C-alpha positions in Angstrom: 25.2 7.6 -33.3 26.2 5.6 -30.3 25.9 8.6 -28.1 22.5 9.4 -29.4 21.3 6.0 -28.8 22.6 6.1 -25.1 20.8 9.4 -24.7 17.6 7.8 -25.9 18.0 4.8 -23.5 18.7 6.9 -20.7 15.5 8.9 -21.3 13.4 5.8 -21.7 14.6 4.4 -18.3 14.0 7.6 -16.6 10.9 8.1 -14.6 10.1 11.6 -13.2 13.9 12.5 -13.4 14.8 9.3 -11.4 16.4 6.3 -13.2 14.7 3.0 -12.7 17.9 1.7 -10.8 17.7 4.6 -8.5 14.2 3.8 -7.7 15.2 0.1 -7.0 18.1 1.1 -4.7 17.1 4.5 -3.1 17.2 4.3 0.8 13.9 3.4 2.5 12.8 6.1 4.7 10.7 6.1 7.8 6.9 6.5 8.1 6.3 6.1 4.3 4.3 3.7 2.1 6.1 1.5 -0.4 5.4 -0.8 -3.1 7.9 -3.8 -2.6 8.2 -6.3 -5.4 10.6 -8.7 -7.0 10.9 -11.8 -9.1 13.0 -14.9 -9.5 16.3 -14.8 -11.1 16.0 -15.4 -14.8 12.2 -15.2 -14.3 12.4 -18.6 -12.4 9.6 -19.9 -10.1 10.0 -18.9 -6.5 6.9 -20.9 -5.4 6.5 -24.6 -6.3 3.7 -25.8 -3.9 1.4 -24.6 -1.3 3.8 -25.2 1.6 6.2 -22.7 0.0 3.5 -19.9 0.1 2.7 -20.7 3.7 6.5 -20.6 4.6 7.2 -17.4 2.7 4.3 -15.5 4.5 5.3 -17.1 7.9 8.9 -15.8 7.4 7.8 -12.6 6.1 5.7 -11.9 9.4 8.6 -13.3 11.5 11.2 -11.0 10.0 9.2 -7.9 9.0 6.3 -7.5 11.4 8.2 -5.4 14.0 9.4 -2.9 11.2 6.6 -2.4 8.8 2.7 -2.4 8.4 1.3 -4.4 5.6 -1.7 -3.3 3.5 -1.8 -5.7 0.7 0.2 -8.6 -0.9 0.1 -11.1 -3.8 2.3 -14.0 -4.4 2.6 -15.4 -7.9 4.5 -18.3 -9.2 7.6 -16.3 -10.2 7.2 -12.9 -8.4 5.5 -11.2 -5.4 4.1 -7.7 -4.4 3.7 -6.1 -0.9 2.4 -2.7 -0.1 3.8 -1.6 3.1 4.3 1.3 5.5 7.7 1.7 7.3 8.0 2.5 10.9 10.5 4.8 12.7 13.2 2.2 12.3 13.5 2.5 8.5 17.1 1.9 8.5 16.7 -1.7 9.5 13.9 -2.5 6.8 16.3 -3.3 4.1 18.5 -5.5 6.2 15.3 -7.4 7.4 14.1 -7.8 4.0 17.7 -9.3 3.1 17.5 -11.7 6.0 14.0 -12.7 4.9 14.9 -13.3 1.3 18.2 -15.2 2.2 16.2 -17.5 4.6 13.5 -18.2 2.0 15.9 -18.8 -0.9 17.9 -21.3 1.3 14.7 -23.3 1.7 13.8 -23.3 -2.0 17.6 -24.1 -3.0 17.5 -27.0 -0.6 14.1 -28.2 -1.8 14.8 -28.0 -5.5 18.6 -28.8 -5.4 19.5 -25.5 -7.1 22.2 -23.1 -6.0 22.8 -19.3 -6.1 20.5 -16.3 -5.8 16.7 -17.1 -6.0 15.7 -13.5 -6.4 16.8 -10.5 -8.5 19.0 -8.1 -6.7 18.4 -5.6 -5.4 14.7 -6.0 -4.5 12.6 -3.4 -6.0 11.0 -0.6 -4.0 8.9 2.4 -5.1 7.6 5.0 -2.7 4.0 5.8 -2.7 3.4 9.5 -2.7 -0.4 10.0 -2.4 -3.6 8.3 -1.1 -4.8 8.1 -4.8 -1.7 6.2 -5.8 -1.9 4.0 -2.6 -5.7 3.1 -3.3 -5.0 2.2 -6.9 -2.0 0.1 -6.0 -4.1 -1.9 -3.7 -6.2 -2.6 -6.6 -3.3 -3.5 -8.8 -1.6 -5.9 -6.5 -4.9 -7.8 -6.1 -5.5 -7.9 -9.8 -2.1 -9.2 -10.7 -3.0 -12.8 -11.0 -5.4 -11.9 -13.8 -2.9 -9.3 -15.3 -0.2 -11.9 -15.6 -2.7 -14.7 -16.7 -2.0 -16.9 -13.6 -5.7 -16.9 -12.9 -9.1 -16.0 -14.5 -10.4 -14.5 -11.2 -8.6 -12.4 -8.8 -11.4 -12.7 -6.2 -10.8 -16.4 -5.9 -7.0 -16.4 -6.1 -5.8 -17.9 -2.9 -2.4 -16.1 -2.3 -3.5 -12.5 -2.3 -4.8 -10.3 0.4 -8.1 -9.5 -1.4 -10.3 -11.9 0.4 -8.3 -11.8 3.7 -9.0 -8.0 4.0 -12.8 -8.8 3.8 -12.3 -11.3 6.5 -12.8 -9.7 10.0 -10.5 -12.2 11.7 -7.5 -10.2 13.1 -4.2 -10.8 11.3 -1.2 -8.6 10.5 -2.9 -7.0 7.6 -4.1 -3.4 8.1 -7.7 -4.4 7.1 -9.6 -1.6 8.7 -7.4 1.1 7.2 -7.6 -0.5 3.7 -11.3 -0.7 3.8 -11.4 2.9 5.1 -9.4 4.0 2.2 -12.2 2.8 -0.1 -15.0 4.1 2.0 -16.0 0.8 3.4 -16.5 -2.9 2.4 -19.0 -2.5 -0.3 -17.0 0.3 -2.1 -13.8 -1.8 -1.7 -15.6 -4.7 -3.6 -17.0 -2.3 -6.2 -13.8 -0.5 -6.9 -12.0 -3.9 -7.5 -14.8 -4.7 -10.0 -14.2 -1.6 -12.0 -11.6 -2.5 -14.5 -11.3 1.0 -15.8 -8.9 1.6 -12.9 -6.3 -0.4 -14.7 -5.9 2.4 -17.2 -5.2 4.9 -14.2 -2.4 2.8 -12.7 -0.2 2.3 -15.7 1.6 5.4 -14.9 2.4 4.2 -11.4 3.6 0.7 -12.2 7.3 -0.4 -13.0 7.9 -4.1 -13.5 
């Protein structure tokens, strides 16, 4: 009986022949798109105020901008999402993320008087294997505040890349490439308003 239960559990946590843990820890490869995401230990908050969001994004750019390109992001009270593409130096990406998370955790631990790991380990990563997958994950990342009931409007949520992609001011976001995926600004906006896309991304999402 115990053996059968173990077999069922193993099947339930397997996705396309790959266990969830192997997806989380699989080596990051060069010139590939990834969904990077993680949450606070024990589902704790990782952002307490506006300054935390600003500091997190500043340190993200400081540690990661030489190693990845960023296509979308969303920061929520207890977790975050990034859509990225790795460079040729993929062997350094995981180490840079480790340094980034460590630096941010030290700041929050000092601010709140807590100790220990702020984030779950290892951080989650899932390779994006098609243009269709990437396009829908942009939508999913932006819709996350509504999905998790942190906001009633993803358009007005401050700490995502949705509005920033529409702003022509140059930043580290790959704005033109993202808008090009959707066929331009108008179709980008229309795609995000079509909530039927939620049904199509369920097969892609692991959280």
